[in-house]
C-alpha positions as CSV (number, residue, x, y, z in Angstrom):
1,H,69.5,-27.1,46.7
2,R,67.0,-28.4,44.2
3,K,64.6,-29.4,47.0
4,N,64.8,-25.9,48.6
5,K,64.0,-24.3,45.2
6,Q,60.9,-26.5,44.8
7,L,59.8,-25.7,48.3
8,Q,60.2,-22.0,47.7
9,L,58.0,-22.3,44.5
10,D,55.4,-24.2,46.5
11,I,55.4,-21.5,49.2
12,T,55.0,-18.8,46.6
13,A,52.1,-20.6,44.9
14,L,50.4,-21.1,48.3
15,V,50.9,-17.5,49.3
16,T,49.4,-16.4,45.9
17,K,46.5,-18.8,46.4
18,Q,45.9,-17.5,49.9
19,K,45.9,-13.9,48.7
20,N,43.4,-14.7,46.0
21,L,41.1,-16.5,48.5
22,Q,41.3,-13.6,50.9
23,E,40.2,-11.2,48.1
24,E,37.3,-13.6,47.3
25,I,36.3,-13.6,51.0
26,I,36.2,-9.8,50.9
27,I,34.0,-9.8,47.8
28,Q,31.7,-12.4,49.2
29,R,31.3,-10.5,52.5
30,S,30.5,-7.4,50.5
31,K,27.8,-9.3,48.6
32,L,26.4,-10.7,51.8
33,T,26.2,-7.2,53.4
34,D,24.5,-5.8,50.2
35,T,22.0,-8.7,50.2
36,Q,21.2,-8.3,53.9
37,T,20.6,-4.6,53.4
38,L,18.3,-5.3,50.5
39,I,16.3,-7.8,52.6
40,K,16.0,-5.2,55.4
41,R,14.7,-2.6,53.0
42,F,12.2,-5.0,51.5
43,K,11.0,-6.0,55.0
44,N,10.5,-2.4,55.9
45,D,8.7,-1.6,52.6
46,L,6.5,-4.7,53.0
47,H,5.6,-3.6,56.5
48,E,4.5,-0.3,55.2
49,C,2.3,-2.1,52.7
50,V,0.7,-4.2,55.4
51,Q,-0.5,-1.1,57.1
52,F,-3.1,-0.8,54.3
53,I,-4.5,-4.3,54.8
54,Q,-8.0,-2.8,55.5
55,E,-7.8,-0.5,52.4
56,P,-7.7,-2.8,49.3
57,K,-7.2,0.0,46.8
58,Q,-4.3,1.6,48.7
59,L,-2.9,-1.9,49.4
60,Q,-2.9,-2.7,45.7
61,D,-1.2,0.6,44.8
62,K,1.5,0.1,47.4
63,L,2.1,-3.5,46.3
64,Q,2.4,-2.4,42.7
65,V,5.0,0.2,43.8
66,L,6.8,-2.5,45.8
67,Y,6.7,-4.8,42.8
68,R,8.2,-2.2,40.5
69,K,10.9,-1.4,43.0
70,Y,12.1,-4.9,43.7
71,V,11.3,-6.6,40.4
72,P,12.6,-4.1,37.9
73,N,12.8,-6.5,34.9
74,G,9.6,-8.5,35.6
75,V,9.4,-12.2,36.2
76,K,10.9,-14.4,33.6
77,K,9.0,-17.5,32.7
78,Q,10.7,-20.8,33.4
79,E,10.8,-23.4,30.6
């Protein structure tokens, strides 16, 4: 009887752990999808910038827009 009770507690703990891990998988998949979408957008925007490779002023303007879009807080200096 005591052994069965302990096994039931172990099963409950494992089921809870499994549920938590499944939720974490869902969160990580969502983050992965968001990151992949961001990368695709960046590639498309970068491709648009490259179209102005022969026009330095327009290229500079487009790259500045790209920088402001994808680096909203600027670059932090590393110590």
